[in-house]
Residue, then its C-alpha position, 0 to 999 in steps of 0.5 A: m948382566f954378567e957384571v951384575f952376576k959377578k958383583e952379586i956372586k962376590e957379595l954372596l961369597r962374603d956373606k957368612k950366613t948365606l955360605l952357612f946355608i949353601i955349604a955348611l948345612p949340606l956338608l956337615i950339619f945335615p949328615l950330622i943330624f941324620g947320624v944323630l937321629g939314626y944313632f938314637m933310633v937304633q939305641a931306642q930299638v935296642e933298648a926296647d928289644q932288651e926291656v924287661h916288662k912287668y906282667a901279671i897273669i890270671a888263671r895261669q894254672d889253666i895254661k901252665e905251659f904258656s905261663d912257664k914260657v912267659f915266666y922264663h922269657k928274658n923280657f918278662n918279669l912276673v909281679e906277685a900281686e893279687y889280681t882276681v878279675r880282668d878289670e883289675l889287670i886293666q887298671a894296673v896297666k893304666d896305673e903303670d903298676i904292670d906293663v902287660g896283663i894276661y887274662t884267660t877264659g875258656a876251657v881248662a887246658g888238658s881237661s876232658g869233655h871241653d871242646a871250647p877254645i881257650e882264650i888268652e887276652i893280652l892287656f897292654n898300652n901300645a901307645s905308651r912307648i916303643n915296645y915289642i910286647s905284642e910281638k914277643l907274646t905272639e911268638i910265645f903264644s904261637e909256640y904254645k898253640h902249636v903244642e896244644q894243637l898236636k895234643k888235640l890231634s893225639i886225643y882224636g887219634i892222629a898220632n903220626g907226626k907227619d900227619k899232624e903237621l900236614i893237617l896243621d899246615p896243609v898249604k904253604l905260601i912261598e913268596t919270591d921277590t923278583a926285584n933285584a938289589r938295585e930296585s930294592i935299595g933304590e926304592k928306599l933311597g928314592m923315598l929319602l932323596p927327593y925329601l932331601l934334594i928338593p927342599l935343599v934346592l929351595t933353601g939354597a935359593t931362599y937366603p941369597a934371594i932375600d939378601l939380593g932383593a929385600g936386603e938391597k932395599e933395606r940397605g938402600t943400595l937398590e937405587t944406586l944399582l938402578l942408576t947404572p947404565i944397565t937395563r932392569t932386565q939385565i939386573v934381574i937376570g944377573k940376580f936370578l943367575t946368582i940365586f940359581s947358582a947358589s941353589i944348584a951349588t947347595s944340591l951339588f954339595t949335598v950329593a957330594s956330602l952324601g957320597l963322602w959320608i957313604v965312603i966313610a961309612k963303608s970304611i967303618f961299617s959293612a955297606e958293600t951292598i949299598i956301594d954295589v947298588i950305587a955303582i950299578i946306577g948309571a952315570y946317565d941316570l945320575f946326570l938326569i937327576l941333576l938335570l931334573l933339578l936345574p929347571l926346578a931350581c929355575i922355578f924356585s929362584s924366580v919365585v923367591l926373587a919375585i917375593s923378595i923384590y916385593s918385600r920392603t924389608f929382610k924380615e918381611a921377605q922371611n915371613y913371606l918365604g916361610p910358608l913356601s917351604i911348607i907348601v913344597f912338602v905337600p907335592l912331595a908327600i903326594s908323590m910318596m903315597p901308595n900306588m903313585e907312579l910316574t905316568l903322563k898325568t903325574s909327569l905334568i905335576p910340578i915337584v911330584n913329577i921330579s920326585l917320582a922320576i928320581q925314585e924311578l931313576l934310582k930303581g932303574t925302572v924309569d921310562y925315559n920318555f916321561v923324563y923328557t916330558i918332565l924336563l920340557s914341562t918344567v923348563f916351560i914353567g921355569v921360563t914362565t916364572l922367570l919372565f914374570c920375575v922380569h916383568w915384576f922387577k920393572k914395576e915401580s909399584v913393586l920396587f918402591r912400595 
């Protein structure tokens, strides 16, 4: 068994394509992808925040103060065009002649005898691109509305400033977040880390499995291996251990890469809070995260090896294993749904349980009894899939299709 394992490891280390997915992707390519995505997201946000929007307004004399606030705002530029009805503004937005139209109905501001409220309608296409039109205009409107409210109160004989504020804001809502820094940042990291680690465990197992199963069939070396004085059980376990090692190595390289890039980021950016939180996370919790991945890697390694053994060619194995990567994201998405918590029920659902456990471990709010339940259930599934793989390898109809 160990002779097969050593042989396969040596061949694995000679395969540049496999090493690319095990080492290069976690260490370099994934951080580079995330860095580039993060850079462009920040740039898009900055550009959207600084973008100057063209606008047109109807009946702006009726709401002169609001009109002036929009006119002098840095993010809005008035288009001098003759729009007289609301439909013209809507059409101009659709035609992209303007980014936003402002239409006013109701009473004339400051006129006596009119108690009907002024209605200010903002017309814009919020699906066209990332923008903050609504947010910026809402901020301007809130200031304008507050001024108009104070004026109305003065008309009704309430002159004292404190009385006005008390009427306008009689009750204040104060929110106090009891979560500590670890819980807050752990919640965010917990949404990301399972999406990164669990698919990588599968990816690290997939490519070696294709080569050790379908690849050997295609090269014609599987028959030679079967003629050696080694049982088929020892052969399949040796191959399994090779795939399992590659899968775990991918996860370890990923975690090491993230740690390295965090250190680099700390030297460039201000990331003391994140570093402090990572320091708070106990070594035992980090050990449990790695321990949770071991039986999962066992499951993935057994499944992909069984599929690879069944496949006639390298390409056929790739076709079978492609959908598997998509299937893995279904339980991951379920674990990210609102109100999903680690309970006895969810601790028995494969992949969902590990994703939820990683989130709770990072937050520091985990119930360790559930973690032990996850380990037992996942180990049971892992052993079952490995036994199936051994049985699968012994079938002539599978090996020589």
